[in-house]
C-alpha positions in Angstrom: -22.8 -38.7 -12.0 -22.0 -42.4 -11.2 -23.0 -44.1 -7.9 -20.7 -46.5 -6.0 -23.5 -49.1 -5.9 -26.4 -49.8 -8.2 -30.0 -49.4 -7.3 -30.3 -53.2 -7.4 -27.5 -53.7 -4.9 -28.9 -51.1 -2.6 -32.3 -52.8 -2.5 -30.5 -56.1 -1.8 -28.6 -54.6 1.1 -31.7 -52.9 2.5 -33.6 -56.2 2.4 -30.9 -58.0 4.3 -30.8 -55.2 6.9 -34.6 -55.7 7.5 -34.0 -59.4 7.9 -31.3 -58.8 10.5 -33.6 -56.4 12.4 -36.4 -59.0 12.4 -33.9 -61.7 13.5 -32.7 -59.5 16.4 -36.2 -58.8 17.5 -37.0 -62.5 17.5 -33.9 -63.2 19.6 -34.9 -60.6 22.1 -38.4 -62.1 22.3 -36.9 -65.5 22.8 -34.5 -64.3 25.5 -37.5 -62.7 27.3 -39.5 -65.9 27.0 -36.5 -68.0 28.3 -36.1 -65.7 31.3 -37.1 -67.2 34.6 -37.5 -65.1 37.6 -35.6 -66.2 40.7 -38.9 -65.8 42.6 -40.7 -68.2 40.3 -42.1 -71.3 42.1 -39.6 -74.1 42.6 -40.0 -77.7 43.3 -39.7 -78.6 47.1 -37.5 -81.4 48.3 -40.5 -83.5 49.3 -44.2 -83.3 49.4 -45.1 -80.2 51.6 -47.6 -80.2 54.4 -48.0 -76.4 54.0 -47.7 -73.9 51.2 -47.8 -70.6 53.2 -46.4 -69.5 56.5 -47.6 -66.8 59.0 -45.5 -65.9 61.9 -47.3 -64.1 64.8 -44.3 -62.5 66.5 -44.9 -61.5 70.1 -41.8 -59.3 70.6 -40.5 -59.2 74.1 -41.2 -62.7 75.4 -44.7 -63.8 76.5 -44.9 -65.7 79.8 -45.7 -69.4 79.3 -47.0 -69.5 82.9 -49.7 -66.9 81.8 -50.7 -68.4 78.5 -50.2 -72.1 77.5 -48.4 -74.0 80.3 -50.4 -74.7 83.4 -48.3 -74.7 86.6 -50.5 -75.6 89.6 -47.5 -76.1 91.9 -46.1 -72.7 91.0 -49.5 -71.2 91.8 -49.6 -72.9 95.2 -46.1 -71.6 96.0 -46.9 -68.0 95.1 -44.8 -65.6 97.2 -42.5 -68.3 98.6 -38.7 -68.1 98.2 -37.3 -69.1 94.9 -34.0 -70.7 94.0 -32.3 -67.5 94.8 -33.0 -66.2 98.3 -33.4 -62.6 96.9 -36.2 -63.7 94.6 -39.7 -65.1 95.2 -42.0 -67.3 93.1 -44.9 -65.7 91.2 -48.0 -67.7 90.5 -50.3 -66.8 87.6 -52.9 -64.1 88.0 -55.4 -65.7 85.5 -57.7 -68.6 85.7 -57.1 -71.7 83.6 -59.4 -74.3 82.0 -59.1 -77.4 79.8 -60.4 -76.5 76.4 -62.0 -78.3 73.5 -62.2 -82.0 72.9 -58.4 -82.3 73.5 -58.6 -80.9 77.0 -55.6 -78.6 76.4 -54.9 -76.3 79.3 -55.2 -72.6 78.2 -55.3 -69.5 80.3 -58.2 -67.0 80.3 -55.7 -64.4 79.3 -55.9 -65.7 75.7 -59.5 -66.6 75.6 -59.9 -66.2 71.8 -57.0 -68.5 71.0 -58.3 -70.9 73.6 -61.4 -71.4 71.4 -59.0 -73.0 68.9 -57.3 -75.4 71.4 -58.0 -78.4 69.1 -56.0 -76.8 66.3 -53.0 -75.8 68.4 -49.8 -77.7 68.7 -48.2 -76.2 71.8 -44.4 -76.5 72.0 -43.7 -76.2 75.8 -40.1 -77.4 75.7 -38.7 -74.5 73.8 -35.3 -73.2 74.7 -32.7 -71.0 73.1 -29.1 -69.8 73.7 -29.4 -66.2 74.9 -31.8 -64.1 76.9 -31.1 -60.6 75.6 -33.7 -59.2 73.2 -31.6 -58.2 70.1 -29.4 -61.4 69.8 -32.4 -63.6 70.7 -34.5 -62.0 68.0 -31.8 -62.4 65.5 -31.4 -66.0 66.5 -35.1 -66.6 66.1 -35.2 -65.0 62.7 -31.8 -66.0 61.2 -30.4 -68.9 63.2 -27.5 -66.8 64.4 -26.9 -64.0 66.8 -23.1 -63.5 66.3 -23.1 -63.1 62.5 -25.3 -61.5 59.8 -27.2 -64.4 58.3 -30.2 -64.7 55.9 -33.6 -64.6 57.6 -35.9 -67.6 57.6 -38.2 -65.9 55.1 -35.3 -65.3 52.7 -34.3 -68.9 52.9 -37.9 -69.9 52.2 -38.0 -67.7 49.1 -34.6 -69.1 48.0 -35.9 -72.6 48.3 -39.4 -72.3 47.1 -40.0 -69.1 45.3 -43.6 -67.7 45.4 -46.8 -68.3 43.6 -47.9 -64.8 42.7 -45.3 -62.9 40.7 -47.3 -59.6 41.1 -46.8 -59.5 44.9 -43.8 -59.9 47.2 -43.3 -63.5 48.3 -42.1 -62.4 51.8 -43.8 -59.6 53.7 -43.1 -58.3 57.2 -45.9 -56.2 58.6 -45.0 -53.6 61.2 -41.4 -54.9 61.7 -39.5 -53.5 64.7 -37.0 -50.7 64.1 -34.6 -52.0 66.8 -33.5 -55.5 68.0 -31.9 -56.3 64.7 -34.2 -54.1 62.6 -34.0 -55.0 58.9 -31.7 -58.0 59.5 -34.8 -59.9 60.8 -36.2 -59.9 57.3 -33.0 -59.4 55.3 -31.2 -61.7 52.8 -27.6 -61.2 54.0 -25.4 -63.1 51.5 -28.3 -64.7 49.6 -29.3 -62.7 46.5 -31.0 -59.5 47.5 -34.2 -60.5 45.6 -35.0 -62.9 48.5 -35.2 -60.2 51.2 -38.6 -59.3 52.8 -40.7 -56.4 51.9 -41.7 -54.2 54.9 -45.2 -52.8 55.3 -44.8 -49.9 57.7 -43.0 -50.4 60.9 -43.8 -51.0 64.6 -44.3 -47.3 65.3 -46.7 -46.7 62.4 -50.4 -47.6 62.7 -51.2 -50.3 60.2 -54.1 -48.3 58.7 -51.5 -45.6 57.7 -48.8 -48.1 56.5 -47.9 -48.2 52.8 -45.4 -49.7 50.5 -43.8 -46.8 48.8 -42.6 -46.3 45.2 -45.0 -48.6 43.4 -47.0 -46.0 41.5 -46.4 -42.9 39.4 -49.4 -40.6 39.1 -47.7 -38.6 36.4 -47.1 -41.3 33.9 -49.4 -43.9 32.3 -48.5 -47.6 32.7 -47.3 -47.7 29.1 -44.9 -44.7 29.6 -43.7 -46.2 32.9 -42.9 -49.4 31.1 -40.8 -47.6 28.5 -39.1 -45.6 31.2 -38.3 -48.7 33.2 -37.0 -50.5 30.1 -34.4 -47.7 29.7 -33.4 -47.8 33.3 -33.2 -51.6 33.3 -31.0 -51.7 30.3 -28.5 -49.6 32.2 -28.9 -51.8 35.3 -28.3 -54.9 33.2 -25.2 -53.4 31.7 -23.8 -52.8 35.3 -24.8 -56.4 36.3 -22.9 -57.8 33.3 -19.8 -55.9 34.4 -19.8 -57.5 37.9 -21.7 -60.8 37.8 -20.7 -61.7 41.3 -22.6 -58.7 42.8 -26.2 -59.9 43.4 -27.3 -56.5 44.7 -27.8 -55.0 41.3 -29.9 -58.1 40.4 -32.0 -57.4 43.5 -32.5 -53.8 42.2 -33.6 -55.0 38.8 -36.1 -57.5 40.3 -37.4 -55.0 42.8 -38.1 -52.5 40.0 -39.9 -55.1 38.0 -41.9 -56.3 41.1 -42.8 -52.7 42.0 -44.2 -52.2 38.5 -46.2 -55.4 38.6 -47.5 -54.6 42.2 -49.3 -51.5 41.0 -52.1 -53.7 39.6 -52.7 -56.0 42.6 -51.2 -54.8 45.9 -53.5 -51.8 46.5 -56.5 -54.1 46.2 -55.0 -56.7 48.6 -54.4 -54.0 51.2 -57.8 -52.5 50.8 -59.8 -53.7 53.8 -62.9 -51.7 52.8 -63.7 -54.7 50.6 -64.4 -56.8 53.7 -67.8 -57.1 55.3 -68.6 -55.3 58.5 -69.0 -58.6 60.3 -65.5 -59.7 59.2 -64.0 -56.4 60.5 -65.8 -56.8 63.8 -64.6 -60.4 64.1 -61.0 -59.2 63.8 -61.7 -56.5 66.4 -61.1 -53.7 63.8 -62.6 -50.4 64.7 -61.6 -46.9 65.9 -60.5 -46.7 69.5 -60.5 -50.5 69.9 -57.2 -51.8 71.4 -57.5 -54.7 69.0 -57.7 -52.5 65.9 -54.0 -52.3 64.9 -53.1 -56.0 65.3 -56.5 -57.1 64.0 -55.7 -55.2 60.7 -52.3 -57.1 60.6 -54.1 -60.4 60.9 -56.7 -59.6 58.3 -54.0 -58.4 55.9 -52.2 -61.7 56.5 -55.2 -63.7 55.5 -55.7 -61.6 52.4 -52.0 -61.9 51.5 -51.8 -65.7 51.8 -55.1 -65.9 49.9 -53.5 -63.9 47.1 -50.4 -66.2 47.0 -47.9 -64.5 49.3 -45.6 -67.3 50.7 -44.4 -65.8 54.0 -46.1 -63.2 56.1 -44.8 -62.0 59.5 -46.8 -59.9 61.9 -45.3 -58.1 64.9 -46.6 -56.9 68.2 -44.9 -55.2 71.1 -44.4 -55.0 74.2 -44.5 -58.3 76.1 -41.4 -57.4 78.2 -43.0 -57.0 81.7 -40.2 -57.0 84.3 -42.7 -55.0 86.3 -46.4 -54.4 85.8 -46.9 -58.0 84.6 -50.6 -58.3 85.1 -51.4 -54.9 83.5 -48.8 -55.3 80.7 -49.7 -58.9 79.6 -53.4 -58.0 79.8 -52.9 -55.0 77.5 -50.9 -57.1 75.0 -53.6 -59.8 75.0 -56.3 -57.2 74.5 -54.4 -55.9 71.5 -53.6 -59.3 69.8 -55.9 -62.1 71.1 -59.0 -61.3 69.2 -57.3 -60.8 65.9 -55.4 -64.1 66.2 -58.5 -66.0 67.1 -60.3 -64.4 64.1 -57.4 -65.3 61.8 -57.5 -69.0 62.7 -61.3 -68.9 62.3 -61.1 -67.2 58.9 -58.4 -69.4 57.6 -60.3 -72.5 58.7 -63.6 -71.3 57.2 -61.9 -70.6 53.8 -60.1 -73.9 53.7 -56.7 -72.2 54.0 -55.6 -73.4 57.4 -54.7 -76.9 56.1 -52.2 -75.3 53.7 -51.0 -72.5 56.0 -48.6 -73.0 58.9 -49.1 -70.5 61.7 -46.5 -69.9 64.4 -47.0 -67.8 67.6 -44.4 -66.8 70.1 -41.6 -64.5 71.1 -37.8 -64.7 71.2 -37.8 -66.3 74.6 -40.0 -66.7 77.7 -40.1 -65.4 81.3 -39.0 -66.6 84.7 -41.3 -68.1 87.3 -39.8 -65.7 89.9 -39.0 -62.1 90.5 -36.9 -59.8 92.7 -39.8 -57.3 93.0 -41.5 -57.0 96.3 -45.0 -56.6 94.7 -44.6 -59.9 92.9 -45.8 -58.2 89.7 -43.1 -59.0 87.2 -41.1 -61.7 85.4 -37.6 -61.5 83.9 -36.1 -63.0 80.7 -35.9 -66.8 80.4 -34.1 -68.6 77.5 -34.1 -72.0 79.3 -37.8 -72.8 78.9 -40.8 -71.2 77.2 -43.7 -71.9 74.9 -44.6 -71.3 71.3 -47.5 -72.8 69.3 -48.1 -73.9 65.7 -51.4 -74.5 64.0 -52.5 -75.8 60.6 -50.0 -76.8 57.9 -49.7 -80.4 58.8 -49.2 -80.3 62.6 -51.0 -82.3 65.2 -53.7 -80.0 66.7 -54.9 -80.3 70.3 -51.5 -81.5 71.5 -48.8 -80.3 73.8 -45.3 -81.4 73.1 -42.7 -81.0 75.8 -42.8 -79.3 79.2 -40.7 -77.2 81.6 -40.2 -78.3 85.1 -43.0 -78.0 87.6 -42.2 -74.4 88.4 -41.4 -73.4 84.8 -37.6 -72.6 85.0 -36.3 -74.8 82.2 -37.4 -77.2 79.5 -37.1 -80.8 80.7 -39.3 -82.8 78.3 -39.5 -82.6 74.5 -36.7 -80.1 74.4 -37.0 -78.0 71.2 -34.2 -75.7 70.3 -34.5 -72.8 67.9 -32.6 -74.8 65.3 -35.1 -77.7 65.8 -38.0 -75.2 65.3 -36.5 -73.9 62.0 -35.8 -77.5 60.8 -39.4 -78.5 61.5 -40.9 -75.4 59.8 -38.8 -76.0 56.7 -39.8 -79.6 56.7 -43.5 -78.8 56.8 -43.0 -76.4 53.9 -41.4 -79.2 51.9 -37.7 -78.3 52.5 -34.9 -80.5 53.9 -33.0 -78.1 56.2 -29.8 -80.1 55.6 -30.1 -79.7 51.8 -31.2 -76.1 51.7 -27.7 -74.7 51.3 -26.0 -71.7 49.7 -22.3 -71.5 49.0 -20.7 -68.4 50.3 -17.1 -67.5 51.2 -15.9 -70.9 50.3 -18.4 -73.1 52.2 -22.0 -74.1 52.3 -24.3 -72.3 54.7 -27.8 -73.2 55.9 -30.4 -71.7 58.2 -29.8 -74.4 60.9 -26.0 -74.2 60.6 -24.8 -77.7 61.5 -27.6 -78.4 64.0 -31.4 -79.0 64.0 -33.7 -81.9 64.2 -37.1 -82.2 62.7 -39.6 -82.7 65.5 -41.5 -85.6 64.0 -43.6 -86.0 67.1 -45.6 -82.9 66.2 -46.3 -83.7 62.5 -49.7 -85.1 61.6 
């Protein structure tokens, strides 16, 4: 019997085949080495004042007359006719004092935050365009209430990436299910990989909140990796067929992130590692009104300490059209201790200088009411207060003011677009240069508006 090829030729061909296999493996390794995650840290536009951002979102609209803007004339006119004859002026129901070396006026309602007066930069000239909850919340988070736009956190991920590739760079703890819902931490037309990761929701106690689908108790990490490699090869094939669709890229990245999170996220979220004195400082304990938000605040500290870029916390329900005194007192009891502890903790650990903290709601409240019992305030988009701390802002200062009764911002007027521009600037981003081309034009968080408030920057 004769063979079509000799034994020598067969050995030559086999040797070449092994070489091709080795070369293919080297190419695959090089491609993997060359791959750069879209969440990898990126160079900022300029030297940043802050590296991390924590937003303490007080959903519903806290009253500036009860917290951080002292209105003695309003208090003296309590019960007198307002601008509308059908309404009456409502003075504050809490005592006020000048706090710290700065002498900043702060209400007893927020006594734990008052202890940090010298770190607070109070923005008392805030105003926005609309006084309904859902559009105002979307405006605060995305810069638009009429169209679906990327959230501020998504823009920050797009512009800066994140330091720790084993954790999400953008986390929203206890986000609301209404008033825009997922749009408040979504990516809209930005690649899906930049959207926020939710931990629980506003209706779920934080101690029970989990991020799902990051562990497989039936498979080892090695087998999970092999399984994921197979799934990702199919995903990548789909992505190559439609390069313009970023959603599949987001799926690919989310699977990879979920695999990596197994090793680090459970430890970050495990508050049992904290000392009892730390838990007590945050007001964490069964049956304490401060337990739930205190847990959010402590998680925020642990997350930024672990390299998470953007963390948002959410509390409800600051919307007291009636029952103002009882309602605001309840919200302060739930949030104030945790916020005070967060500022203390960040400062003690040397993190506050690199972490920008923002407190506030989507709008404020009116200085008058139509209620006969004078125990309520309505929505006010024309003037309200937010504050920032750490991250390169001037502590112990108050920028702007509403009129003597608190109806509208008259000094240091700061629009929502100005707030966004200033936050991005402190994080090292030029809001006019942070753009993304979509549907034939460049978009940005601040649209065609926004001014950096240089007066508040240290």
